[in-house]
VEXGUSE-5702 format. One record per residue (C-alpha): x, y negated, z negated; residue number from 1. Coordinates in steps of 0.001 Angstrom, whole numbers, plus 500000, padded with zeros to 6 digits. Example, Ala and Ser with C-alpha at 12.3 -4.5 7.8 and 13.67 -1.06 7.14 Angstrom:
<rs>
<r <512300,504500,492200>,1>;
<r <513670,501060,492860>,2>;
</rs>
This chain:
<rs>
<r <797498,327359,871882>,1>;
<r <795041,324446,871361>,2>;
<r <792490,326628,869013>,3>;
<r <793635,325177,865835>,4>;
<r <792102,322273,864029>,5>;
<r <795258,320579,862509>,6>;
<r <793628,318314,860154>,7>;
<r <796828,317173,858365>,8>;
<r <800501,316182,859501>,9>;
<r <803580,318373,859299>,10>;
<r <806597,317204,857465>,11>;
<r <806918,313849,855841>,12>;
<r <810217,312778,857668>,13>;
<r <812563,314460,855101>,14>;
<r <815685,315982,856158>,15>;
<r <815471,319599,856809>,16>;
<r <818185,322368,857200>,17>;
<r <816765,325164,858943>,18>;
<r <817097,328613,857239>,19>;
<r <817170,330857,860450>,20>;
<r <817165,330226,864197>,21>;
<r <813678,331603,864924>,22>;
<r <812503,328435,863016>,23>;
<r <814413,326045,865184>,24>;
<r <812975,324690,868733>,25>;
<r <815592,322442,870431>,26>;
<r <813587,320553,873279>,27>;
<r <814828,317809,875629>,28>;
<r <812763,315387,877422>,29>;
<r <813658,314250,880801>,30>;
<r <812113,312132,883376>,31>;
<r <812468,309100,885524>,32>;
<r <813165,305515,883736>,33>;
<r <809839,304314,882586>,34>;
<r <808113,307351,882453>,35>;
<r <807451,307226,878939>,36>;
<r <809532,309534,877056>,37>;
<r <810613,307457,874191>,38>;
<r <807153,306415,873536>,39>;
<r <806151,310211,873542>,40>;
<r <808830,311084,871114>,41>;
<r <807563,308651,868850>,42>;
<r <803912,309812,869279>,43>;
<r <805047,313420,868486>,44>;
<r <806892,311956,865293>,45>;
<r <803804,310307,864092>,46>;
<r <801610,313255,864644>,47>;
<r <804002,315153,862920>,48>;
<r <803961,312975,859820>,49>;
<r <807679,312016,860338>,50>;
<r <806771,308391,860820>,51>;
<r <804434,305934,859029>,52>;
<r <803186,304213,862225>,53>;
<r <804247,304545,865947>,54>;
<r <807873,304797,866227>,55>;
<r <808751,303374,862672>,56>;
<r <810353,305087,859640>,57>;
<r <809690,304059,856301>,58>;
<r <812367,301119,856465>,59>;
<r <810583,299936,859486>,60>;
<r <813325,301013,861816>,61>;
<r <812497,303013,865344>,62>;
<r <813267,306606,865453>,63>;
<r <814500,306648,869101>,64>;
<r <815486,303393,870916>,65>;
<r <817319,301938,867628>,66>;
<r <820485,300677,868932>,67>;
<r <820692,296985,869378>,68>;
<r <821998,297341,873143>,69>;
<r <818985,299544,873751>,70>;
<r <816686,296461,872818>,71>;
<r <818927,294351,875128>,72>;
<r <818937,296375,877854>,73>;
<r <814975,297540,877627>,74>;
<r <815534,300996,878282>,75>;
<r <817239,304121,876818>,76>;
<r <821168,304207,877213>,77>;
<r <822167,307035,875216>,78>;
<r <820988,310514,873877>,79>;
<r <818674,310365,870792>,80>;
<r <817989,313219,868352>,81>;
<r <814653,313088,866518>,82>;
<r <813853,315951,864357>,83>;
<r <810341,316848,863193>,84>;
<r <808732,319631,861475>,85>;
<r <805432,321200,862833>,86>;
<r <803843,324525,861277>,87>;
<r <807055,325456,859741>,88>;
<r <809344,325024,862606>,89>;
<r <811831,322333,862992>,90>;
<r <811749,320776,866344>,91>;
<r <814742,318776,867518>,92>;
<r <813445,316532,870133>,93>;
<r <816383,315088,872346>,94>;
<r <815308,312068,874192>,95>;
<r <817302,311307,877265>,96>;
<r <817776,308121,879260>,97>;
<r <816078,308233,882595>,98>;
<r <818449,305788,884245>,99>;
<r <820723,307583,886719>,100>;
<r <823807,305734,885129>,101>;
<r <823335,307604,882007>,102>;
<r <823472,311101,883693>,103>;
<r <826182,312245,881015>,104>;
<r <823761,311656,878296>,105>;
<r <821150,313500,880044>,106>;
<r <823404,316562,880727>,107>;
<r <824644,316518,877188>,108>;
<r <820720,316859,876149>,109>;
<r <820484,319700,878429>,110>;
<r <823489,321457,876970>,111>;
<r <822137,321048,873433>,112>;
<r <818357,322275,874397>,113>;
<r <817070,325458,874843>,114>;
<r <813906,324088,876698>,115>;
<r <812828,320870,878736>,116>;
<r <809777,318900,879122>,117>;
<r <809701,316751,882147>,118>;
<r <807861,313685,881497>,119>;
<r <805783,312372,884474>,120>;
<r <804153,309120,884854>,121>;
<r <800618,309194,886339>,122>;
<r <801123,305813,887739>,123>;
<r <804544,306319,889296>,124>;
<r <804428,309934,890303>,125>;
<r <807584,312573,890844>,126>;
<r <810542,311004,892347>,127>;
<r <813450,312489,894326>,128>;
<r <815856,312550,891326>,129>;
<r <813364,314419,888874>,130>;
<r <812924,316813,891909>,131>;
<r <816761,317536,891656>,132>;
<r <816629,317847,887991>,133>;
<r <813941,320322,888109>,134>;
<r <816153,322483,890814>,135>;
<r <819281,322478,888313>,136>;
<r <816923,323458,885424>,137>;
<r <815483,326164,887729>,138>;
<r <819012,327251,888686>,139>;
<r <820128,328209,884763>,140>;
<r <816679,329634,884184>,141>;
<r <815703,326929,881293>,142>;
<r <811997,327076,880410>,143>;
<r <810074,323804,881394>,144>;
<r <806798,322312,880739>,145>;
<r <805338,318932,882229>,146>;
<r <803660,316160,880330>,147>;
<r <801712,313514,882235>,148>;
<r <801727,310116,880460>,149>;
<r <800387,306622,881515>,150>;
<r <796760,308114,882050>,151>;
<r <795553,304501,880792>,152>;
<r <796766,303347,884134>,153>;
<r <794214,301916,886379>,154>;
<r <794605,304531,889363>,155>;
<r <795780,307236,886989>,156>;
<r <794267,310683,888362>,157>;
<r <795408,313669,886157>,158>;
<r <793961,316191,888578>,159>;
<r <795939,314643,891430>,160>;
<r <799043,314244,889307>,161>;
<r <798748,317934,888584>,162>;
<r <798544,318854,892199>,163>;
<r <801645,316436,892965>,164>;
<r <803538,318322,890082>,165>;
<r <802552,321856,891466>,166>;
<r <803864,320708,895023>,167>;
<r <806943,319211,893799>,168>;
<r <807948,321843,891028>,169>;
<r <806101,325111,892052>,170>;
<r <808059,326069,895134>,171>;
<r <807035,329203,896571>,172>;
<r <804670,329695,893556>,173>;
<r <802628,326462,892954>,174>;
<r <800071,328583,890883>,175>;
<r <802885,328732,888306>,176>;
<r <802235,325179,887605>,177>;
<r <798814,324963,885926>,178>;
<r <797228,322795,883251>,179>;
<r <796131,324165,880051>,180>;
<r <793976,321371,879416>,181>;
<r <791701,319070,881323>,182>;
<r <791096,315268,880255>,183>;
<r <787721,314214,878756>,184>;
<r <786757,310673,879956>,185>;
<r <784926,308054,877985>,186>;
<r <782462,305577,879519>,187>;
<r <783866,303364,882480>,188>;
<r <785320,300068,881818>,189>;
<r <784502,297096,883612>,190>;
<r <787187,297719,886448>,191>;
<r <785753,301186,886703>,192>;
<r <788400,303295,885054>,193>;
<r <787322,305754,882586>,194>;
<r <789729,305899,879670>,195>;
<r <790868,309396,878789>,196>;
<r <789495,309957,875084>,197>;
<r <790059,313662,874684>,198>;
<r <790870,317139,876216>,199>;
<r <789134,320408,877090>,200>;
<r <791246,323505,876039>,201>;
<r <790851,325649,879161>,202>;
<r <791573,329158,877299>,203>;
<r <790019,328148,874037>,204>;
<r <786854,326740,875572>,205>;
<r <787055,323968,873044>,206>;
<r <786815,319965,873118>,207>;
<r <789262,317914,871335>,208>;
<r <788130,314480,870787>,209>;
<r <790763,311847,869909>,210>;
<r <788398,308808,870429>,211>;
<r <788258,308279,866579>,212>;
<r <792136,308404,866125>,213>;
<r <791857,311947,864545>,214>;
<r <791786,314942,866510>,215>;
<r <788121,316556,866326>,216>;
<r <787097,319791,867735>,217>;
<r <783813,320467,869098>,218>;
<r <782185,322729,871861>,219>;
<r <781860,321075,875426>,220>;
<r <778684,320068,876719>,221>;
<r <776661,321810,879489>,222>;
<r <777833,319014,882010>,223>;
<r <781556,320356,881632>,224>;
<r <781195,323946,881842>,225>;
<r <781392,324385,885876>,226>;
<r <784726,322468,885982>,227>;
<r <786068,324200,883038>,228>;
<r <785253,327642,884363>,229>;
<r <786934,326855,887622>,230>;
<r <789766,325476,886138>,231>;
<r <789849,328584,883424>,232>;
<r <789851,331097,886351>,233>;
<r <792944,329646,887982>,234>;
<r <794839,329390,884670>,235>;
<r <794050,333083,884091>,236>;
<r <795173,334288,887235>,237>;
<r <798024,332198,887004>,238>;
<r <799066,333626,883579>,239>;
<r <798135,337193,884607>,240>;
<r <800364,337011,887731>,241>;
<r <803290,336405,885386>,242>;
<r <802410,338773,882904>,243>;
<r <804923,341484,881814>,244>;
<r <802018,344076,881684>,245>;
<r <801516,344761,885416>,246>;
<r <798187,346579,884653>,247>;
<r <796654,343458,883605>,248>;
<r <796076,341782,887136>,249>;
<r <794366,345206,888386>,250>;
<r <792140,345265,885304>,251>;
<r <791034,341751,885477>,252>;
<r <790267,341754,889313>,253>;
<r <788218,344909,888512>,254>;
<r <785981,342739,886347>,255>;
<r <787696,343588,882678>,256>;
<r <787318,340562,880319>,257>;
<r <790988,339593,879238>,258>;
<r <790937,338957,875529>,259>;
<r <792122,335108,874839>,260>;
<r <794748,336303,872317>,261>;
<r <796238,338657,874825>,262>;
<r <796200,335577,877415>,263>;
<r <797896,333362,874956>,264>;
<r <800535,335780,874160>,265>;
<r <801301,336359,877880>,266>;
<r <801398,332380,878295>,267>;
<r <803838,332191,875391>,268>;
<r <806076,334694,876850>,269>;
<r <805600,333454,880561>,270>;
<r <806792,330002,879563>,271>;
<r <809643,331214,877073>,272>;
<r <811069,333163,880267>,273>;
<r <811034,330232,882266>,274>;
<r <808512,331754,884933>,275>;
<r <805256,329657,884215>,276>;
<r <805178,325685,883731>,277>;
<r <802162,324472,882002>,278>;
<r <800807,320833,882579>,279>;
<r <799848,318718,879612>,280>;
<r <798437,315278,879174>,281>;
<r <799964,312916,876172>,282>;
<r <799234,309406,875122>,283>;
<r <800491,307464,872118>,284>;
<r <798200,306811,869041>,285>;
<r <796060,303434,869342>,286>;
<r <796585,301037,866497>,287>;
<r <795673,302814,862814>,288>;
<r <795368,306117,864692>,289>;
<r <797375,309097,863273>,290>;
<r <797546,311184,866229>,291>;
<r <798175,310313,869861>,292>;
<r <796137,312126,872428>,293>;
<r <797517,315631,873368>,294>;
<r <800599,315368,870690>,295>;
<r <798947,318279,868884>,296>;
<r <798756,320346,871877>,297>;
<r <802215,319493,872644>,298>;
<r <803538,320435,869441>,299>;
<r <801713,323615,869436>,300>;
<r <803098,324560,873090>,301>;
<r <806969,323843,871661>,302>;
<r <806493,326148,868367>,303>;
<r <804653,328831,870054>,304>;
<r <805517,328788,873670>,305>;
<r <809168,327531,873887>,306>;
<r <812107,329834,873249>,307>;
<r <814024,330269,870022>,308>;
<r <817786,329922,869950>,309>;
<r <818189,333312,869894>,310>;
<r <816714,333704,873469>,311>;
<r <819160,331281,875143>,312>;
<r <822266,332824,876965>,313>;
<r <825532,330957,875321>,314>;
<r <827998,329663,877225>,315>;
<r <831235,331481,877537>,316>;
<r <833714,331704,874963>,317>;
<r <837535,332154,874954>,318>;
<r <840409,331813,872719>,319>;
<r <842569,328432,873469>,320>;
<r <844720,330686,875435>,321>;
<r <842172,331800,877573>,322>;
<r <841448,335265,876499>,323>;
<r <837928,336096,876677>,324>;
<r <835987,336529,873310>,325>;
<r <832692,338244,872698>,326>;
<r <830403,337118,869693>,327>;
<r <826962,337837,868692>,328>;
<r <825860,334446,869679>,329>;
<r <823161,332385,867308>,330>;
<r <824076,334946,864539>,331>;
<r <824533,332397,861345>,332>;
<r <826928,334958,859722>,333>;
<r <829161,335186,862950>,334>;
<r <832418,333260,863279>,335>;
<r <831566,329603,863846>,336>;
<r <831424,328061,867358>,337>;
<r <830016,324393,867620>,338>;
<r <830141,322113,870245>,339>;
<r <830214,318063,870029>,340>;
<r <827434,317021,872540>,341>;
<r <827614,313349,871762>,342>;
<r <830140,310880,870037>,343>;
<r <828933,307521,868527>,344>;
<r <830211,304795,866300>,345>;
<r <828524,303297,863511>,346>;
<r <829724,300217,861928>,347>;
<r <829091,301494,858628>,348>;
<r <829890,305197,858837>,349>;
<r <832248,305193,861460>,350>;
<r <832356,307860,864051>,351>;
<r <829753,310231,864176>,352>;
<r <829579,313593,866182>,353>;
<r <826316,315282,867218>,354>;
<r <826853,319040,867290>,355>;
<r <824943,321952,868507>,356>;
<r <825940,325082,866346>,357>;
<r <825905,328076,868763>,358>;
<r <827372,330742,866215>,359>;
<r <828005,330583,862418>,360>;
<r <827079,328184,859884>,361>;
<r <828802,324673,859570>,362>;
<r <829208,323599,856219>,363>;
<r <829921,320405,854456>,364>;
<r <833660,320274,853206>,365>;
<r <834886,323096,855232>,366>;
<r <837910,322739,857524>,367>;
<r <837444,323520,861267>,368>;
<r <839416,323937,864004>,369>;
<r <838816,321244,867096>,370>;
<r <839923,322425,870387>,371>;
<r <839491,320025,873441>,372>;
<r <840629,320946,876794>,373>;
<r <839884,320517,880568>,374>;
<r <839388,316551,880232>,375>;
<r <843011,315458,881150>,376>;
<r <841940,313969,884451>,377>;
<r <839742,311501,882782>,378>;
<r <842156,309910,880358>,379>;
<r <841677,312470,877635>,380>;
<r <844669,314375,875986>,381>;
<r <844507,318073,875146>,382>;
<r <844481,318648,871324>,383>;
<r <844091,321466,868889>,384>;
<r <843798,320339,865317>,385>;
<r <842322,320992,862056>,386>;
<r <840006,318540,860548>,387>;
<r <837916,318738,857440>,388>;
<r <834125,318446,857533>,389>;
<r <832929,315713,855611>,390>;
<r <829197,314630,855029>,391>;
<r <826919,316695,857093>,392>;
<r <823213,315052,857894>,393>;
<r <820641,314850,860418>,394>;
<r <819848,311571,862412>,395>;
<r <816376,309744,861902>,396>;
<r <816634,306288,863994>,397>;
<r <819347,304493,862185>,398>;
<r <819373,306605,859236>,399>;
<r <821520,309787,858345>,400>;
<r <819805,312058,855975>,401>;
<r <822103,314190,854173>,402>;
<r <822111,318243,854589>,403>;
<r <824159,320876,853383>,404>;
<r <824630,323293,856242>,405>;
<r <823544,323602,860062>,406>;
<r <822959,327134,860937>,407>;
<r <823283,328903,864500>,408>;
<r <820993,327248,866636>,409>;
<r <820541,323830,864947>,410>;
<r <821614,320425,865580>,411>;
<r <823283,318136,863106>,412>;
<r <825956,315317,862856>,413>;
<r <829410,315145,861275>,414>;
<r <830940,311930,860074>,415>;
<r <834542,310915,860519>,416>;
<r <836002,313389,862821>,417>;
<r <839010,311578,863728>,418>;
<r <839984,313715,866786>,419>;
<r <836891,315373,867952>,420>;
<r <835526,314112,871219>,421>;
<r <832471,314752,873427>,422>;
<r <832744,318374,874822>,423>;
<r <835204,319624,871996>,424>;
<r <834648,322818,870336>,425>;
<r <834639,323188,866499>,426>;
<r <835405,326771,865222>,427>;
<r <836801,328393,862336>,428>;
<r <840141,327515,861304>,429>;
<r <841496,331000,860989>,430>;
<r <839640,332141,864305>,431>;
<r <840072,328992,866644>,432>;
<r <837870,329401,870031>,433>;
<r <836928,327358,873194>,434>;
<r <833650,326896,874863>,435>;
<r <833443,326338,878767>,436>;
<r <832525,322616,879127>,437>;
<r <829383,321712,880866>,438>;
<r <829678,320022,884248>,439>;
<r <829626,316255,884532>,440>;
<r <829287,313908,887565>,441>;
<r <832457,312202,888549>,442>;
<r <832664,308493,887759>,443>;
<r <833318,306969,891253>,444>;
<r <832655,303192,890543>,445>;
<r <835612,301316,889648>,446>;
<r <835920,298555,887315>,447>;
<r <839133,296862,886783>,448>;
<r <839610,295113,883548>,449>;
<r <842051,292700,881772>,450>;
<r <842210,291436,878054>,451>;
<r <840634,288281,877759>,452>;
<r <843348,286838,875431>,453>;
<r <846660,288241,873569>,454>;
<r <844586,289259,870182>,455>;
<r <842327,291295,872972>,456>;
<r <845246,292757,874699>,457>;
<r <846490,294220,871247>,458>;
<r <843349,295931,870651>,459>;
<r <842434,297012,874229>,460>;
<r <844091,300527,874461>,461>;
<r <842511,301648,871193>,462>;
<r <839156,300349,872141>,463>;
<r <839224,302191,875464>,464>;
<r <840528,305372,874037>,465>;
<r <837338,305252,871755>,466>;
<r <835033,304505,874638>,467>;
<r <836236,307467,876704>,468>;
<r <836162,309769,873847>,469>;
<r <832551,308863,873287>,470>;
<r <831928,309247,876973>,471>;
<r <832984,311944,879180>,472>;
<r <831616,310445,882404>,473>;
<r <834088,307649,882177>,474>;
<r <837440,307924,883432>,475>;
<r <840244,305738,882317>,476>;
<r <843217,305022,885094>,477>;
<r <846069,303129,884421>,478>;
<r <847036,302542,888182>,479>;
<r <850866,302361,888568>,480>;
<r <850622,301043,891870>,481>;
<r <848337,298128,891431>,482>;
<r <849454,297950,887624>,483>;
<r <845630,297611,887085>,484>;
<r <843707,298917,883972>,485>;
<r <840661,300453,885617>,486>;
<r <837605,302234,883864>,487>;
<r <835774,304373,886528>,488>;
<r <831959,304238,885597>,489>;
<r <828729,305963,887231>,490>;
<r <826915,302419,888106>,491>;
<r <826667,299043,887397>,492>;
<r <824389,299560,884313>,493>;
<r <827198,301827,882984>,494>;
<r <829623,299560,883478>,495>;
<r <827672,296901,881639>,496>;
<r <827058,299054,878637>,497>;
<r <830880,299773,878426>,498>;
<r <831880,296088,878573>,499>;
<r <829324,295571,875793>,500>;
<r <830436,298524,873649>,501>;
<r <833944,296937,873824>,502>;
<r <832930,293674,872751>,503>;
<r <830324,294463,870049>,504>;
<r <831594,297882,868624>,505>;
<r <835415,297432,869117>,506>;
<r <835766,293464,869131>,507>;
<r <837550,293651,872527>,508>;
<r <836690,290952,875051>,509>;
<r <837917,291642,878722>,510>;
<r <837676,290040,882073>,511>;
<r <836479,291957,885142>,512>;
<r <839089,291585,888038>,513>;
<r <838758,292333,891647>,514>;
<r <839577,296105,891987>,515>;
<r <842781,296738,894324>,516>;
<r <843304,299904,896212>,517>;
<r <846835,301686,896454>,518>;
<r <848160,300099,899822>,519>;
<r <851316,301119,901479>,520>;
<r <853806,299830,904042>,521>;
<r <855727,301449,907103>,522>;
<r <857893,300695,909825>,523>;
<r <855983,300302,913307>,524>;
<r <859272,300557,915348>,525>;
<r <862944,301180,914980>,526>;
<r <864834,298703,913540>,527>;
<r <868561,297915,912198>,528>;
<r <869602,296008,909041>,529>;
<r <872957,294600,907688>,530>;
<r <873313,294390,904026>,531>;
<r <876104,291971,902751>,532>;
<r <876678,291457,899023>,533>;
<r <880108,289612,898487>,534>;
<r <880660,287420,895424>,535>;
<r <883596,286054,893711>,536>;
<r <883181,284538,890348>,537>;
<r <886439,285123,888094>,538>;
<r <887534,288510,887410>,539>;
<r <886347,291445,889309>,540>;
<r <883962,290350,892147>,541>;
<r <881282,291944,894001>,542>;
<r <881920,293469,897511>,543>;
<r <879689,295818,899565>,544>;
<r <878668,295784,903190>,545>;
<r <876522,298582,904698>,546>;
<r <874705,298950,908061>,547>;
<r <871341,301063,908362>,548>;
<r <868926,301985,910969>,549>;
<r <865184,302429,909897>,550>;
<r <862693,304566,911998>,551>;
<r <859105,305705,911523>,552>;
<r <858381,309100,910596>,553>;
<r <854988,310933,910738>,554>;
<r <852338,310414,908009>,555>;
<r <853289,312133,904765>,556>;
<r <856835,312384,905206>,557>;
<r <857819,309785,902462>,558>;
<r <861300,308530,902563>,559>;
<r <864356,310333,904114>,560>;
<r <867759,308994,903688>,561>;
<r <870425,310127,905932>,562>;
<r <874317,309651,905891>,563>;
<r <875848,309391,909103>,564>;
<r <879052,307251,907912>,565>;
<r <882256,308397,909511>,566>;
<r <885886,307526,908701>,567>;
<r <885086,306927,904891>,568>;
<r <883910,303233,905959>,569>;
<r <881681,303663,902580>,570>;
<r <883254,305666,900207>,571>;
<r <881465,308980,899278>,572>;
<r <881106,307792,895598>,573>;
<r <879037,304875,896821>,574>;
<r <876733,306450,899443>,575>;
<r <874445,307523,896502>,576>;
<r <874234,304120,895421>,577>;
<r <873248,302815,898821>,578>;
<r <870564,305539,898808>,579>;
<r <869476,304180,895409>,580>;
<r <869132,300726,896860>,581>;
<r <866990,301245,899412>,582>;
<r <864718,303528,897816>,583>;
<r <864264,301118,894713>,584>;
<r <863892,298468,897441>,585>;
<r <861134,300620,899157>,586>;
<r <859380,301091,895986>,587>;
<r <858912,297339,895883>,588>;
<r <857968,296981,899472>,589>;
<r <859326,294891,902098>,590>;
<r <856474,292741,903135>,591>;
<r <853593,292390,900890>,592>;
<r <854727,293942,897849>,593>;
<r <853287,297640,898444>,594>;
<r <855726,300696,898464>,595>;
<r <857023,301598,901508>,596>;
<r <856690,305443,902900>,597>;
<r <856953,307490,905974>,598>;
<r <860515,306261,907243>,599>;
<r <863983,307610,907828>,600>;
<r <866877,305527,906937>,601>;
<r <869968,306299,908430>,602>;
<r <873186,304698,906697>,603>;
<r <875439,304100,909760>,604>;
<r <878529,302252,908739>,605>;
<r <879943,299651,906029>,606>;
<r <882734,298201,904190>,607>;
<r <884172,298370,900662>,608>;
<r <886788,296777,898943>,609>;
<r <889416,298886,896547>,610>;
<r <888832,296732,893564>,611>;
<r <885450,294635,893956>,612>;
<r <883153,297361,895187>,613>;
<r <880965,298889,892694>,614>;
<r <877891,300993,892314>,615>;
<r <875799,297995,891619>,616>;
<r <877118,296363,894649>,617>;
<r <876165,298782,896956>,618>;
<r <872758,299136,895445>,619>;
<r <872155,295352,896127>,620>;
<r <873743,295916,899805>,621>;
<r <871469,298581,900333>,622>;
<r <868356,296633,899315>,623>;
<r <869421,293852,901403>,624>;
<r <869785,296007,904387>,625>;
<r <866455,297318,904096>,626>;
<r <864924,293728,904011>,627>;
<r <866593,292454,907107>,628>;
<r <865577,295584,908903>,629>;
<r <861917,294807,907828>,630>;
<r <862266,291276,908956>,631>;
<r <863008,292387,912186>,632>;
<r <860378,294917,912696>,633>;
<r <856501,295176,912807>,634>;
<r <855545,296354,909375>,635>;
<r <852360,298250,909207>,636>;
<r <849961,298166,906510>,637>;
<r <848518,301473,905218>,638>;
<r <845340,302078,903585>,639>;
<r <844006,305125,901671>,640>;
<r <841442,307203,903351>,641>;
<r <839225,309315,901162>,642>;
<r <837453,312469,902100>,643>;
<r <833904,311992,901278>,644>;
<r <830968,314354,901072>,645>;
<r <827605,313275,900624>,646>;
<r <824588,315428,899805>,647>;
<r <821208,313760,901047>,648>;
<r <817865,314198,901592>,649>;
<r <817017,314713,905475>,650>;
<r <814969,311808,905403>,651>;
<r <817998,309379,904778>,652>;
<r <820562,311105,906955>,653>;
<r <820515,308627,909500>,654>;
<r <820617,305800,907298>,655>;
<r <823671,307338,905481>,656>;
<r <825635,308266,908688>,657>;
<r <825021,304606,910131>,658>;
<r <826071,302988,906782>,659>;
<r <829120,305145,906980>,660>;
<r <829990,304174,910373>,661>;
<r <829671,300508,909413>,662>;
<r <832290,301104,906785>,663>;
<r <834903,302374,909460>,664>;
<r <834198,305649,908631>,665>;
<r <834440,308944,910715>,666>;
<r <831776,311357,910327>,667>;
<r <833465,314891,910705>,668>;
<r <830126,316937,910638>,669>;
<r <827174,317712,908801>,670>;
<r <825740,320940,907217>,671>;
<r <822193,321942,906375>,672>;
<r <821762,322962,902662>,673>;
<r <818824,324348,900861>,674>;
<r <816051,321883,899648>,675>;
<r <815583,319831,902713>,676>;
<r <818848,318457,902133>,677>;
<r <822138,317491,904484>,678>;
<r <825777,317776,903571>,679>;
<r <827527,314847,905389>,680>;
<r <831607,314995,905609>,681>;
<r <833268,312028,906811>,682>;
<r <836740,310348,906035>,683>;
<r <836131,306578,905014>,684>;
<r <838904,304085,904075>,685>;
<r <838888,303602,900285>,686>;
<r <838596,299955,900640>,687>;
<r <835296,300405,902000>,688>;
<r <833600,302531,899432>,689>;
<r <834682,300554,896105>,690>;
<r <830769,300124,895570>,691>;
<r <829563,303100,897601>,692>;
<r <828183,304874,894371>,693>;
<r <825875,301475,893948>,694>;
<r <825055,301142,897652>,695>;
<r <824217,304806,898095>,696>;
<r <821986,304943,895352>,697>;
<r <820118,302080,896895>,698>;
<r <820173,303582,900424>,699>;
<r <818657,306984,899224>,700>;
<r <816375,305795,896466>,701>;
<r <818732,307515,894152>,702>;
<r <818386,311040,895486>,703>;
<r <822008,311322,897065>,704>;
<r <824979,312347,895574>,705>;
<r <828687,312068,896906>,706>;
<r <832173,312829,895725>,707>;
<r <835493,311599,897254>,708>;
<r <838973,312601,897530>,709>;
<r <842283,311354,898444>,710>;
<r <843349,312460,902158>,711>;
<r <846065,310322,903296>,712>;
<r <847062,306844,903972>,713>;
<r <847109,305461,907712>,714>;
<r <847634,302213,909369>,715>;
<r <844894,299438,908638>,716>;
<r <843414,297917,911803>,717>;
<r <845313,294425,912573>,718>;
<r <842402,291967,911679>,719>;
<r <841739,293856,908402>,720>;
<r <845329,293689,907654>,721>;
<r <845609,290033,908422>,722>;
<r <842911,289387,906277>,723>;
<r <844505,291482,903364>,724>;
<r <847567,289104,903722>,725>;
<r <845711,286135,903664>,726>;
<r <844111,287227,900474>,727>;
<r <847382,287793,898921>,728>;
<r <848754,284263,900146>,729>;
<r <845609,282440,898887>,730>;
<r <845757,284145,895516>,731>;
<r <849692,283603,895146>,732>;
</rs>
């Protein structure tokens, strides 16, 4: 790596269909927002000859953040695929958003990729979210490399940032995180900062100067050798310690000179196995330059050090019924298994599905089976349908460049699959299969919406269905208690993007309204009520009288109806009518319009008329009796309480626990976990955690996670209940 001249770029931006999995590399770029991922993708595309100038294809469009929404947001909000070619290898670069609200796009990129580039800004360092993501990749053994950007910043220090990365990512083995190149600095600027103009290869002992806009190789000067030799020795020891040849370290320590070719081969194997994590530097090309600093070295690392799709352990595959299925994964001749990793809408093409093919070959015009399961809790329907593949393409900015097929290990796009959603499996029509879905975070920020006008109301349902089909981190809820349409999101930026997509893509204007939780009512003490429904209006009249007693029950008891009528005061055929009447009234509420729960309603007495009594009359009498009993009793307002689990760094435990207490929460306990984190378990009223997804992120600087589950309803404090009633009266 790093000892090639590379005087000309690779493919000239044409659409390519890989012919074998060994000629594909799938790489996802991850890092915090503003670390320079998109800029790096565009620099790599320029060096590979895929664009005519930084970030531009022939028609002048950007290759990564090309969506108008991303221009307005001034950040990436979606996963972008940029394919380039280098030394005969097709590299699928997956650019992911760095902002936490779009972690669904990030996880889709991780699912589609076989290796990860962690992009770290020399001016910002390593944040807690990036550390957590590194741990996730480590847990599944994904190969990783680190790219340090923003070296032009005034206080940028490559060596210091390398040390920070080794400390943050190395764990018990910081020597597994080492640079392959050292920066070469030019003359100091007036502010004292010396810009990076080139790189020195530690293994090749070559100097690569980018000052002219072209990569020029030469020999390092005598003044560079001491620093070079020291860093080179550390790198060699780091490579050898991870070598599969257990005798190599002993031979090296014994004074044997290890051949550079052997070192490079061991380095490539260690990187591909995910046990050694090289650090590189990169910067975009200056105006008029054809190559950005470090981009050639990075492309070499990707093509020679990162694994092929053949080396990836494939996700579990079953039949739609759940029976296990063994396949020779990543075999172009095997049965088709592909997964929709992203769904988007184009105003001209329609729905576009980005797919990763894990087995077999996806061809244009073939009929495939689409399986979608396991997302019903987020507003998705299970589906098993056959659909015909239309045009296949590979994306490049706003363009879709046609290809004839997509083989196992490669990525491509399918247009106009009407039922396929993100996470769905595409398989052979006569051999339907299903892949295990990848883990997605639960959306925990509620966004209650209403159609702005009658025309919007007519389009709202379809627009929301398309929105959740594209983004599995959104959950659609039609709350039967509050009668609200609620779109659950990951954060405020996620919610803003959802609203803009509804408006710009699907022509639906909505209004955001306050989110209401599902409150309940119950009796605070025993009460009696008499329902009298007597009317005479010509012909048969209406006559029904019933007397009931209502008493509170323990939480979770529901509504219990007891018949204690004696002597036939209420005829047997009308007792179910009374029960239906009181249950109907209980569902409507007796005080503030919230459902009544946890009471026993006992029918004690009543009167009937031989002609005028009826089912409807006794239903009405039962409802009247319950309302009268409520007017004489103390009615408690019940609020839902959630079980909340917060995983937070030890530094923020005190602040989080204090915040939970301020939300009327009860901390149930704490548990120490790995990685210097603590799990806090608490019970908190749901009305207090509507915006907890946003507040916790701010409180913990984005490093904490939480989940919540409904526990029960319990009485609301009197002062809070009074405030809620005042708000209801004011609204009405």
